[in-house]
PyMOL Python script that loads the backbone (N, CA, C, O; Angstrom):
from pymol import cmd

cmd.read_pdbstr("""\
ATOM      1  N   UNK A   1     -15.222  51.452 -29.967  1.00  0.00           N
ATOM      2  CA  UNK A   1     -14.252  50.662 -30.517  1.00  0.00           C
ATOM      3  C   UNK A   1     -13.340  49.806 -29.779  1.00  0.00           C
ATOM      4  O   UNK A   1     -13.032  48.623 -29.925  1.00  0.00           O
ATOM      5  N   UNK A   2     -12.895  50.928 -28.738  1.00  0.00           N
ATOM      6  CA  UNK A   2     -11.627  50.691 -28.078  1.00  0.00           C
ATOM      7  C   UNK A   2     -12.391  50.166 -26.779  1.00  0.00           C
ATOM      8  O   UNK A   2     -12.086  49.047 -26.367  1.00  0.00           O
ATOM      9  N   UNK A   3     -13.114  50.712 -26.282  1.00  0.00           N
ATOM     10  CA  UNK A   3     -13.716  49.879 -25.541  1.00  0.00           C
ATOM     11  C   UNK A   3     -14.148  48.677 -25.344  1.00  0.00           C
ATOM     12  O   UNK A   3     -13.809  47.799 -24.552  1.00  0.00           O
ATOM     13  N   UNK A   4     -15.416  48.771 -26.649  1.00  0.00           N
ATOM     14  CA  UNK A   4     -15.623  46.724 -26.864  1.00  0.00           C
ATOM     15  C   UNK A   4     -13.843  46.188 -26.665  1.00  0.00           C
ATOM     16  O   UNK A   4     -13.714  45.638 -25.571  1.00  0.00           O
ATOM     17  N   UNK A   5     -12.805  46.227 -27.292  1.00  0.00           N
ATOM     18  CA  UNK A   5     -12.014  45.548 -27.432  1.00  0.00           C
ATOM     19  C   UNK A   5     -11.270  45.173 -25.883  1.00  0.00           C
ATOM     20  O   UNK A   5     -10.944  44.066 -25.453  1.00  0.00           O
ATOM     21  N   UNK A   6     -11.148  46.430 -25.284  1.00  0.00           N
ATOM     22  CA  UNK A   6     -10.940  46.184 -23.904  1.00  0.00           C
ATOM     23  C   UNK A   6     -12.005  45.139 -22.895  1.00  0.00           C
ATOM     24  O   UNK A   6     -11.562  44.417 -22.002  1.00  0.00           O
ATOM     25  N   UNK A   7     -13.610  45.259 -23.296  1.00  0.00           N
ATOM     26  CA  UNK A   7     -13.958  44.211 -22.737  1.00  0.00           C
ATOM     27  C   UNK A   7     -13.662  42.943 -23.223  1.00  0.00           C
ATOM     28  O   UNK A   7     -13.662  42.080 -22.345  1.00  0.00           O
ATOM     29  N   UNK A   8     -13.359  42.488 -24.572  1.00  0.00           N
ATOM     30  CA  UNK A   8     -12.874  41.085 -25.325  1.00  0.00           C
ATOM     31  C   UNK A   8     -11.719  40.798 -24.418  1.00  0.00           C
ATOM     32  O   UNK A   8     -11.593  39.727 -23.825  1.00  0.00           O
ATOM     33  N   UNK A   9     -10.982  41.681 -24.344  1.00  0.00           N
ATOM     34  CA  UNK A   9      -9.468  41.017 -23.678  1.00  0.00           C
ATOM     35  C   UNK A   9      -9.987  40.620 -22.372  1.00  0.00           C
ATOM     36  O   UNK A   9      -9.930  39.468 -21.941  1.00  0.00           O
ATOM     37  N   UNK A  10     -10.498  41.621 -21.756  1.00  0.00           N
ATOM     38  CA  UNK A  10     -11.166  40.939 -20.087  1.00  0.00           C
ATOM     39  C   UNK A  10     -12.095  39.762 -19.837  1.00  0.00           C
ATOM     40  O   UNK A  10     -12.174  39.229 -18.731  1.00  0.00           O
ATOM     41  N   UNK A  11     -12.742  39.401 -20.814  1.00  0.00           N
ATOM     42  CA  UNK A  11     -13.380  38.465 -20.983  1.00  0.00           C
ATOM     43  C   UNK A  11     -12.651  37.004 -21.589  1.00  0.00           C
ATOM     44  O   UNK A  11     -12.717  35.867 -21.122  1.00  0.00           O
ATOM     45  N   UNK A  12     -12.149  37.359 -22.446  1.00  0.00           N
ATOM     46  CA  UNK A  12     -11.035  36.436 -22.602  1.00  0.00           C
ATOM     47  C   UNK A  12     -10.364  36.384 -21.553  1.00  0.00           C
ATOM     48  O   UNK A  12     -10.490  35.214 -21.189  1.00  0.00           O
ATOM     49  N   UNK A  13      -9.715  36.919 -20.815  1.00  0.00           N
ATOM     50  CA  UNK A  13      -8.556  36.736 -19.718  1.00  0.00           C
ATOM     51  C   UNK A  13      -9.530  35.784 -18.658  1.00  0.00           C
ATOM     52  O   UNK A  13      -9.193  34.631 -18.390  1.00  0.00           O
ATOM     53  N   UNK A  14     -10.666  36.351 -18.141  1.00  0.00           N
ATOM     54  CA  UNK A  14     -11.515  35.353 -17.501  1.00  0.00           C
ATOM     55  C   UNK A  14     -11.932  34.083 -17.579  1.00  0.00           C
ATOM     56  O   UNK A  14     -12.098  33.302 -16.642  1.00  0.00           O
ATOM     57  N   UNK A  15     -12.149  33.842 -19.084  1.00  0.00           N
ATOM     58  CA  UNK A  15     -12.104  32.343 -19.658  1.00  0.00           C
ATOM     59  C   UNK A  15     -11.123  32.003 -19.012  1.00  0.00           C
ATOM     60  O   UNK A  15     -11.010  31.664 -17.834  1.00  0.00           O
ATOM     61  N   UNK A  16     -10.268  32.120 -19.972  1.00  0.00           N
ATOM     62  CA  UNK A  16      -8.351  31.706 -19.244  1.00  0.00           C
ATOM     63  C   UNK A  16      -8.459  31.358 -18.055  1.00  0.00           C
ATOM     64  O   UNK A  16      -8.210  30.221 -17.654  1.00  0.00           O
ATOM     65  N   UNK A  17      -8.849  32.313 -17.345  1.00  0.00           N
ATOM     66  CA  UNK A  17      -8.722  32.035 -15.629  1.00  0.00           C
ATOM     67  C   UNK A  17      -9.115  30.653 -15.469  1.00  0.00           C
ATOM     68  O   UNK A  17      -8.443  29.625 -15.389  1.00  0.00           O
ATOM     69  N   UNK A  18     -10.774  30.939 -15.429  1.00  0.00           N
ATOM     70  CA  UNK A  18     -11.713  29.953 -15.366  1.00  0.00           C
ATOM     71  C   UNK A  18     -11.343  28.427 -16.062  1.00  0.00           C
ATOM     72  O   UNK A  18     -11.920  27.534 -15.442  1.00  0.00           O
ATOM     73  N   UNK A  19     -10.728  28.052 -16.912  1.00  0.00           N
ATOM     74  CA  UNK A  19     -10.388  26.631 -17.422  1.00  0.00           C
ATOM     75  C   UNK A  19      -9.138  26.572 -17.195  1.00  0.00           C
ATOM     76  O   UNK A  19      -8.573  25.528 -17.520  1.00  0.00           O
ATOM     77  N   UNK A  20      -8.349  27.653 -16.583  1.00  0.00           N
ATOM     78  CA  UNK A  20      -6.829  27.105 -15.620  1.00  0.00           C
ATOM     79  C   UNK A  20      -7.570  26.348 -14.625  1.00  0.00           C
ATOM     80  O   UNK A  20      -7.333  25.142 -14.549  1.00  0.00           O
ATOM     81  N   UNK A  21      -8.387  26.844 -13.890  1.00  0.00           N
ATOM     82  CA  UNK A  21      -8.825  27.110 -12.468  1.00  0.00           C
ATOM     83  C   UNK A  21      -9.125  25.397 -12.647  1.00  0.00           C
ATOM     84  O   UNK A  21      -8.464  24.532 -12.074  1.00  0.00           O
ATOM     85  N   UNK A  22     -10.680  25.049 -13.904  1.00  0.00           N
ATOM     86  CA  UNK A  22     -11.385  23.883 -13.657  1.00  0.00           C
ATOM     87  C   UNK A  22      -9.965  23.077 -14.121  1.00  0.00           C
ATOM     88  O   UNK A  22      -9.813  21.932 -13.696  1.00  0.00           O
ATOM     89  N   UNK A  23      -9.046  23.607 -14.894  1.00  0.00           N
ATOM     90  CA  UNK A  23      -7.822  22.467 -15.097  1.00  0.00           C
ATOM     91  C   UNK A  23      -7.727  21.465 -13.776  1.00  0.00           C
ATOM     92  O   UNK A  23      -8.027  20.284 -13.601  1.00  0.00           O
ATOM     93  N   UNK A  24      -7.056  22.703 -12.765  1.00  0.00           N
ATOM     94  CA  UNK A  24      -6.037  21.740 -11.536  1.00  0.00           C
ATOM     95  C   UNK A  24      -7.155  21.533 -10.986  1.00  0.00           C
ATOM     96  O   UNK A  24      -7.016  20.481 -10.362  1.00  0.00           O
ATOM     97  N   UNK A  25      -8.380  21.989 -10.823  1.00  0.00           N
ATOM     98  CA  UNK A  25      -9.200  20.906  -9.966  1.00  0.00           C
ATOM     99  C   UNK A  25      -9.283  19.900 -10.464  1.00  0.00           C
ATOM    100  O   UNK A  25      -8.910  18.942  -9.787  1.00  0.00           O
ATOM    101  N   UNK A  26      -9.768  19.652 -11.771  1.00  0.00           N
ATOM    102  CA  UNK A  26      -9.342  17.960 -11.708  1.00  0.00           C
ATOM    103  C   UNK A  26      -8.404  17.074 -11.957  1.00  0.00           C
ATOM    104  O   UNK A  26      -8.392  15.845 -11.899  1.00  0.00           O
ATOM    105  N   UNK A  27      -7.449  18.033 -12.303  1.00  0.00           N
ATOM    106  CA  UNK A  27      -6.453  17.390 -11.570  1.00  0.00           C
ATOM    107  C   UNK A  27      -5.843  17.054 -10.300  1.00  0.00           C
ATOM    108  O   UNK A  27      -4.984  16.206 -10.057  1.00  0.00           O
ATOM    109  N   UNK A  28      -6.539  18.012  -9.397  1.00  0.00           N
ATOM    110  CA  UNK A  28      -6.406  17.909  -8.065  1.00  0.00           C
ATOM    111  C   UNK A  28      -7.111  16.460  -7.797  1.00  0.00           C
ATOM    112  O   UNK A  28      -6.553  15.550  -7.183  1.00  0.00           O
ATOM    113  N   UNK A  29      -8.503  16.382  -8.388  1.00  0.00           N
ATOM    114  CA  UNK A  29      -9.336  15.474  -8.060  1.00  0.00           C
ATOM    115  C   UNK A  29      -8.443  14.039  -8.861  1.00  0.00           C
ATOM    116  O   UNK A  29      -8.645  13.097  -8.095  1.00  0.00           O
ATOM    117  N   UNK A  30      -7.956  13.761  -9.532  1.00  0.00           N
ATOM    118  CA  UNK A  30      -7.242  13.146 -10.450  1.00  0.00           C
ATOM    119  C   UNK A  30      -6.475  12.351  -9.459  1.00  0.00           C
ATOM    120  O   UNK A  30      -6.575  11.142  -9.250  1.00  0.00           O
ATOM    121  N   UNK A  31      -5.452  13.477  -8.699  1.00  0.00           N
ATOM    122  CA  UNK A  31      -4.240  13.152  -8.003  1.00  0.00           C
ATOM    123  C   UNK A  31      -4.698  12.745  -6.640  1.00  0.00           C
ATOM    124  O   UNK A  31      -3.869  12.108  -5.991  1.00  0.00           O
ATOM    125  N   UNK A  32      -5.768  12.966  -6.117  1.00  0.00           N
ATOM    126  CA  UNK A  32      -6.192  12.322  -4.762  1.00  0.00           C
ATOM    127  C   UNK A  32      -7.022  11.118  -5.120  1.00  0.00           C
ATOM    128  O   UNK A  32      -7.297  10.303  -4.239  1.00  0.00           O
ATOM    129  N   UNK A  33      -7.473  10.942  -6.461  1.00  0.00           N
ATOM    130  CA  UNK A  33      -8.257   9.277  -6.821  1.00  0.00           C
ATOM    131  C   UNK A  33      -6.794   8.513  -6.613  1.00  0.00           C
ATOM    132  O   UNK A  33      -6.616   8.192  -5.438  1.00  0.00           O
ATOM    133  N   UNK A  34      -5.791   8.184  -7.448  1.00  0.00           N
ATOM    134  CA  UNK A  34      -4.743   8.078  -7.531  1.00  0.00           C
ATOM    135  C   UNK A  34      -3.915   8.097  -6.098  1.00  0.00           C
ATOM    136  O   UNK A  34      -3.128   7.172  -5.896  1.00  0.00           O
ATOM    137  N   UNK A  35      -4.017   8.745  -5.472  1.00  0.00           N
ATOM    138  CA  UNK A  35      -3.257   8.992  -4.191  1.00  0.00           C
ATOM    139  C   UNK A  35      -4.042   7.259  -3.650  1.00  0.00           C
ATOM    140  O   UNK A  35      -3.612   6.108  -3.723  1.00  0.00           O
ATOM    141  N   UNK A  36      -5.471   7.916  -3.071  1.00  0.00           N
ATOM    142  CA  UNK A  36      -6.262   6.589  -2.812  1.00  0.00           C
ATOM    143  C   UNK A  36      -5.889   5.321  -3.262  1.00  0.00           C
ATOM    144  O   UNK A  36      -5.554   4.332  -2.609  1.00  0.00           O
ATOM    145  N   UNK A  37      -5.983   5.469  -4.351  1.00  0.00           N
ATOM    146  CA  UNK A  37      -6.004   4.157  -5.186  1.00  0.00           C
ATOM    147  C   UNK A  37      -5.061   3.145  -4.978  1.00  0.00           C
ATOM    148  O   UNK A  37      -5.286   1.964  -4.715  1.00  0.00           O
ATOM    149  N   UNK A  38      -3.629   3.897  -5.163  1.00  0.00           N
ATOM    150  CA  UNK A  38      -2.353   3.873  -4.448  1.00  0.00           C
ATOM    151  C   UNK A  38      -2.021   3.044  -2.998  1.00  0.00           C
ATOM    152  O   UNK A  38      -1.343   2.031  -2.832  1.00  0.00           O
ATOM    153  N   UNK A  39      -2.945   4.070  -1.782  1.00  0.00           N
ATOM    154  CA  UNK A  39      -3.216   3.976  -0.746  1.00  0.00           C
ATOM    155  C   UNK A  39      -3.515   2.233  -0.380  1.00  0.00           C
ATOM    156  O   UNK A  39      -2.751   1.451   0.186  1.00  0.00           O
ATOM    157  N   UNK A  40      -4.875   1.985  -0.918  1.00  0.00           N
ATOM    158  CA  UNK A  40      -5.443   0.873  -0.838  1.00  0.00           C
ATOM    159  C   UNK A  40      -4.491   0.145  -1.273  1.00  0.00           C
ATOM    160  O   UNK A  40      -4.283  -0.656  -0.362  1.00  0.00           O
ATOM    161  N   UNK A  41      -3.662  -0.102  -2.256  1.00  0.00           N
ATOM    162  CA  UNK A  41      -3.244  -0.767  -3.179  1.00  0.00           C
ATOM    163  C   UNK A  41      -2.261  -1.569  -1.897  1.00  0.00           C
ATOM    164  O   UNK A  41      -2.251  -2.743  -1.527  1.00  0.00           O
ATOM    165  N   UNK A  42      -1.541  -0.465  -1.474  1.00  0.00           N
ATOM    166  CA  UNK A  42      -0.530  -0.455  -0.690  1.00  0.00           C
ATOM    167  C   UNK A  42      -0.961  -1.727   0.667  1.00  0.00           C
ATOM    168  O   UNK A  42      -0.446  -2.786   1.026  1.00  0.00           O
ATOM    169  N   UNK A  43      -2.033  -1.011   1.059  1.00  0.00           N
ATOM    170  CA  UNK A  43      -2.043  -1.714   2.192  1.00  0.00           C
ATOM    171  C   UNK A  43      -2.925  -3.259   2.101  1.00  0.00           C
ATOM    172  O   UNK A  43      -2.964  -4.086   3.012  1.00  0.00           O
ATOM    173  N   UNK A  44      -3.573  -3.378   0.810  1.00  0.00           N
ATOM    174  CA  UNK A  44      -3.453  -4.889   0.640  1.00  0.00           C
ATOM    175  C   UNK A  44      -2.192  -5.689   0.258  1.00  0.00           C
ATOM    176  O   UNK A  44      -2.151  -6.910   0.111  1.00  0.00           O
ATOM    177  N   UNK A  45      -1.300  -4.934   0.136  1.00  0.00           N
ATOM    178  CA  UNK A  45       0.475  -5.871  -0.594  1.00  0.00           C
ATOM    179  C   UNK A  45       0.447  -5.771   0.814  1.00  0.00           C
ATOM    180  O   UNK A  45       0.234  -6.875   1.316  1.00  0.00           O
ATOM    181  N   UNK A  46       0.545  -5.120   1.408  1.00  0.00           N
ATOM    182  CA  UNK A  46       1.074  -5.194   2.991  1.00  0.00           C
ATOM    183  C   UNK A  46       0.289  -5.982   4.304  1.00  0.00           C
ATOM    184  O   UNK A  46       0.843  -6.160   5.389  1.00  0.00           O
ATOM    185  N   UNK A  47      -0.748  -6.303   4.068  1.00  0.00           N
ATOM    186  CA  UNK A  47      -1.388  -7.491   4.755  1.00  0.00           C
ATOM    187  C   UNK A  47      -1.186  -8.966   4.410  1.00  0.00           C
ATOM    188  O   UNK A  47      -1.106  -9.898   5.211  1.00  0.00           O
ATOM    189  N   UNK A  48      -1.107  -9.021   2.842  1.00  0.00           N
ATOM    190  CA  UNK A  48      -0.667 -10.195   2.210  1.00  0.00           C
ATOM    191  C   UNK A  48       0.691 -10.844   2.727  1.00  0.00           C
ATOM    192  O   UNK A  48       1.022 -12.022   2.856  1.00  0.00           O
ATOM    193  N   UNK A  49       1.380  -9.611   2.985  1.00  0.00           N
ATOM    194  CA  UNK A  49       3.069  -9.885   3.610  1.00  0.00           C
ATOM    195  C   UNK A  49       2.841 -10.360   4.775  1.00  0.00           C
ATOM    196  O   UNK A  49       3.363 -11.433   5.077  1.00  0.00           O
ATOM    197  N   UNK A  50       1.988  -9.655   5.723  1.00  0.00           N
ATOM    198  CA  UNK A  50       2.234 -10.062   7.156  1.00  0.00           C
ATOM    199  C   UNK A  50       0.980 -11.406   7.622  1.00  0.00           C
ATOM    200  O   UNK A  50       0.899 -12.056   8.664  1.00  0.00           O
ATOM    201  N   UNK A  51      -0.041 -11.452   6.119  1.00  0.00           N
ATOM    202  CA  UNK A  51      -0.517 -13.237   6.829  1.00  0.00           C
ATOM    203  C   UNK A  51       0.939 -14.124   5.974  1.00  0.00           C
ATOM    204  O   UNK A  51       0.925 -15.290   6.369  1.00  0.00           O
ATOM    205  N   UNK A  52       1.798 -13.952   5.241  1.00  0.00           N
ATOM    206  CA  UNK A  52       2.338 -14.912   4.711  1.00  0.00           C
ATOM    207  C   UNK A  52       3.664 -14.902   5.805  1.00  0.00           C
ATOM    208  O   UNK A  52       4.318 -15.935   5.945  1.00  0.00           O
ATOM    209  N   UNK A  53       3.930 -13.941   6.394  1.00  0.00           N
ATOM    210  CA  UNK A  53       4.773 -13.985   7.579  1.00  0.00           C
ATOM    211  C   UNK A  53       4.379 -14.616   8.550  1.00  0.00           C
ATOM    212  O   UNK A  53       5.113 -15.401   9.150  1.00  0.00           O
ATOM    213  N   UNK A  54       3.104 -14.379   8.889  1.00  0.00           N
ATOM    214  CA  UNK A  54       2.659 -15.139  10.627  1.00  0.00           C
ATOM    215  C   UNK A  54       2.520 -16.401   9.658  1.00  0.00           C
ATOM    216  O   UNK A  54       3.575 -16.995   9.874  1.00  0.00           O
ATOM    217  N   UNK A  55       2.024 -16.923   8.993  1.00  0.00           N
ATOM    218  CA  UNK A  55       1.740 -18.786   8.094  1.00  0.00           C
ATOM    219  C   UNK A  55       3.780 -19.240   8.168  1.00  0.00           C
ATOM    220  O   UNK A  55       4.231 -20.383   8.097  1.00  0.00           O
ATOM    221  N   UNK A  56       4.396 -18.281   8.281  1.00  0.00           N
ATOM    222  CA  UNK A  56       5.796 -19.107   7.947  1.00  0.00           C
ATOM    223  C   UNK A  56       6.668 -18.938   9.266  1.00  0.00           C
ATOM    224  O   UNK A  56       7.757 -19.513   9.289  1.00  0.00           O
ATOM    225  N   UNK A  57       6.273 -18.201  10.349  1.00  0.00           N
ATOM    226  CA  UNK A  57       6.295 -18.320  11.301  1.00  0.00           C
ATOM    227  C   UNK A  57       5.502 -19.813  12.440  1.00  0.00           C
ATOM    228  O   UNK A  57       5.894 -20.610  13.291  1.00  0.00           O
ATOM    229  N   UNK A  58       4.424 -19.509  11.839  1.00  0.00           N
ATOM    230  CA  UNK A  58       3.892 -20.698  12.131  1.00  0.00           C
ATOM    231  C   UNK A  58       4.098 -22.379  12.001  1.00  0.00           C
ATOM    232  O   UNK A  58       3.907 -23.303  12.791  1.00  0.00           O
ATOM    233  N   UNK A  59       4.688 -22.286  10.304  1.00  0.00           N
ATOM    234  CA  UNK A  59       5.495 -23.120  10.073  1.00  0.00           C
ATOM    235  C   UNK A  59       6.917 -23.760  10.901  1.00  0.00           C
ATOM    236  O   UNK A  59       7.461 -24.775  11.336  1.00  0.00           O
ATOM    237  N   UNK A  60       7.011 -22.335  10.729  1.00  0.00           N
ATOM    238  CA  UNK A  60       8.599 -22.901  11.306  1.00  0.00           C
ATOM    239  C   UNK A  60       8.718 -22.964  13.070  1.00  0.00           C
ATOM    240  O   UNK A  60       9.804 -22.878  13.642  1.00  0.00           O
ATOM    241  N   UNK A  61       7.480 -23.118  13.749  1.00  0.00           N
ATOM    242  CA  UNK A  61       7.759 -22.893  15.308  1.00  0.00           C
ATOM    243  C   UNK A  61       6.533 -24.750  15.142  1.00  0.00           C
ATOM    244  O   UNK A  61       6.443 -25.470  16.136  1.00  0.00           O
ATOM    245  N   UNK A  62       5.939 -25.067  14.058  1.00  0.00           N
ATOM    246  CA  UNK A  62       5.649 -26.461  13.758  1.00  0.00           C
ATOM    247  C   UNK A  62       6.685 -27.120  13.449  1.00  0.00           C
ATOM    248  O   UNK A  62       6.723 -28.232  13.975  1.00  0.00           O
ATOM    249  N   UNK A  63       7.727 -26.801  12.651  1.00  0.00           N
ATOM    250  CA  UNK A  63       8.919 -27.447  12.816  1.00  0.00           C
ATOM    251  C   UNK A  63       9.482 -27.732  13.596  1.00  0.00           C
ATOM    252  O   UNK A  63      10.138 -28.773  13.575  1.00  0.00           O
ATOM    253  N   UNK A  64       9.447 -26.840  14.696  1.00  0.00           N
ATOM    254  CA  UNK A  64      10.828 -27.249  15.818  1.00  0.00           C
ATOM    255  C   UNK A  64       9.392 -27.878  17.185  1.00  0.00           C
ATOM    256  O   UNK A  64       9.904 -27.908  18.304  1.00  0.00           O
ATOM    257  N   UNK A  65       8.494 -28.138  17.197  1.00  0.00           N
ATOM    258  CA  UNK A  65       7.683 -28.789  18.070  1.00  0.00           C
ATOM    259  C   UNK A  65       7.675 -30.311  17.494  1.00  0.00           C
ATOM    260  O   UNK A  65       7.464 -31.296  18.200  1.00  0.00           O
ATOM    261  N   UNK A  66       7.929 -30.343  16.152  1.00  0.00           N
ATOM    262  CA  UNK A  66       7.777 -31.802  15.643  1.00  0.00           C
ATOM    263  C   UNK A  66       9.198 -32.123  15.585  1.00  0.00           C
ATOM    264  O   UNK A  66       9.338 -33.260  15.134  1.00  0.00           O
ATOM    265  N   UNK A  67      10.554 -31.433  15.931  1.00  0.00           N
ATOM    266  CA  UNK A  67      11.805 -31.718  15.632  1.00  0.00           C
ATOM    267  C   UNK A  67      12.120 -32.015  16.882  1.00  0.00           C
ATOM    268  O   UNK A  67      12.938 -32.925  17.017  1.00  0.00           O
ATOM    269  N   UNK A  68      11.657 -31.450  17.944  1.00  0.00           N
ATOM    270  CA  UNK A  68      11.783 -31.893  19.879  1.00  0.00           C
ATOM    271  C   UNK A  68      11.163 -33.413  20.000  1.00  0.00           C
ATOM    272  O   UNK A  68      11.731 -34.349  20.563  1.00  0.00           O
ATOM    273  N   UNK A  69       9.910 -33.461  19.370  1.00  0.00           N
ATOM    274  CA  UNK A  69       9.279 -34.458  19.352  1.00  0.00           C
ATOM    275  C   UNK A  69      10.328 -35.815  18.649  1.00  0.00           C
ATOM    276  O   UNK A  69      10.193 -37.001  18.951  1.00  0.00           O
ATOM    277  N   UNK A  70      10.731 -35.598  18.264  1.00  0.00           N
ATOM    278  CA  UNK A  70      11.672 -36.684  17.121  1.00  0.00           C
ATOM    279  C   UNK A  70      13.108 -36.859  18.175  1.00  0.00           C
ATOM    280  O   UNK A  70      13.950 -37.738  17.989  1.00  0.00           O
ATOM    281  N   UNK A  71      13.170 -35.936  19.182  1.00  0.00           N
ATOM    282  CA  UNK A  71      14.369 -35.634  19.430  1.00  0.00           C
ATOM    283  C   UNK A  71      14.777 -37.307  20.244  1.00  0.00           C
ATOM    284  O   UNK A  71      13.938 -38.195  20.390  1.00  0.00           O
ATOM    285  N   UNK A  72      15.778 -37.375  20.543  1.00  0.00           N
ATOM    286  CA  UNK A  72      15.967 -39.371  21.037  1.00  0.00           C
ATOM    287  C   UNK A  72      15.778 -38.871  22.423  1.00  0.00           C
ATOM    288  O   UNK A  72      15.931 -37.681  22.698  1.00  0.00           O
ATOM    289  N   UNK A  73      15.419 -39.848  23.370  1.00  0.00           N
ATOM    290  CA  UNK A  73      15.629 -39.380  25.290  1.00  0.00           C
ATOM    291  C   UNK A  73      16.798 -40.138  25.276  1.00  0.00           C
ATOM    292  O   UNK A  73      17.024 -41.327  25.049  1.00  0.00           O
ATOM    293  N   UNK A  74      17.604 -39.018  25.620  1.00  0.00           N
ATOM    294  CA  UNK A  74      19.227 -38.844  25.859  1.00  0.00           C
ATOM    295  C   UNK A  74      19.609 -40.080  26.947  1.00  0.00           C
ATOM    296  O   UNK A  74      20.261 -41.108  26.767  1.00  0.00           O
ATOM    297  N   UNK A  75      18.719 -39.385  28.533  1.00  0.00           N
ATOM    298  CA  UNK A  75      18.204 -40.195  29.374  1.00  0.00           C
ATOM    299  C   UNK A  75      18.337 -41.392  29.619  1.00  0.00           C
ATOM    300  O   UNK A  75      19.109 -42.028  30.337  1.00  0.00           O
ATOM    301  N   UNK A  76      17.038 -41.802  28.573  1.00  0.00           N
ATOM    302  CA  UNK A  76      16.782 -43.594  28.452  1.00  0.00           C
ATOM    303  C   UNK A  76      18.673 -44.037  27.560  1.00  0.00           C
ATOM    304  O   UNK A  76      19.551 -44.779  28.002  1.00  0.00           O
ATOM    305  N   UNK A  77      18.666 -43.503  26.716  1.00  0.00           N
ATOM    306  CA  UNK A  77      19.359 -44.588  25.713  1.00  0.00           C
ATOM    307  C   UNK A  77      20.732 -43.927  26.942  1.00  0.00           C
ATOM    308  O   UNK A  77      21.533 -43.451  26.139  1.00  0.00           O
ATOM    309  N   UNK A  78      21.050 -43.802  27.687  1.00  0.00           N
ATOM    310  CA  UNK A  78      22.379 -43.642  28.702  1.00  0.00           C
ATOM    311  C   UNK A  78      22.197 -44.546  29.925  1.00  0.00           C
ATOM    312  O   UNK A  78      23.198 -44.896  30.550  1.00  0.00           O
ATOM    313  N   UNK A  79      20.570 -45.075  30.426  1.00  0.00           N
ATOM    314  CA  UNK A  79      20.022 -46.063  31.240  1.00  0.00           C
ATOM    315  C   UNK A  79      20.638 -47.067  30.294  1.00  0.00           C
ATOM    316  O   UNK A  79      21.784 -47.498  30.420  1.00  0.00           O
ATOM    317  N   UNK A  80      19.625 -47.477  29.144  1.00  0.00           N
ATOM    318  CA  UNK A  80      20.108 -48.293  28.355  1.00  0.00           C
ATOM    319  C   UNK A  80      21.976 -49.215  27.954  1.00  0.00           C
ATOM    320  O   UNK A  80      22.421 -50.209  27.379  1.00  0.00           O
ATOM    321  N   UNK A  81      22.431 -48.060  28.709  1.00  0.00           N
ATOM    322  CA  UNK A  81      24.004 -48.396  27.838  1.00  0.00           C
ATOM    323  C   UNK A  81      24.858 -49.005  29.330  1.00  0.00           C
ATOM    324  O   UNK A  81      25.967 -49.520  29.472  1.00  0.00           O
ATOM    325  N   UNK A  82      23.865 -48.697  30.211  1.00  0.00           N
ATOM    326  CA  UNK A  82      24.446 -48.859  31.445  1.00  0.00           C
ATOM    327  C   UNK A  82      24.004 -50.552  31.837  1.00  0.00           C
ATOM    328  O   UNK A  82      24.367 -51.055  32.900  1.00  0.00           O
TER     329      UNK A  82
END
""", "prot")
cmd.dss("prot")
cmd.show_as("cartoon", "prot")
cmd.util.cbc("prot")
cmd.orient("prot")
């Protein structure tokens, strides 16, 4: 009878250890999946911000070009004034 109890305790311990190990493996898999999803989202956000930044730089450059084209020709104005 004592031997049967010891066997039951040992079997119960093994079951608890297997359940604990399986749970830890599942948590690790979930963690990896969430980490990958988060990284993908961060990469998408970074790409969108880079595109917005480049678009704004192009707009600034175009604004400078237009401003330069609309600058008065100071030399021509000086000659007219003479």
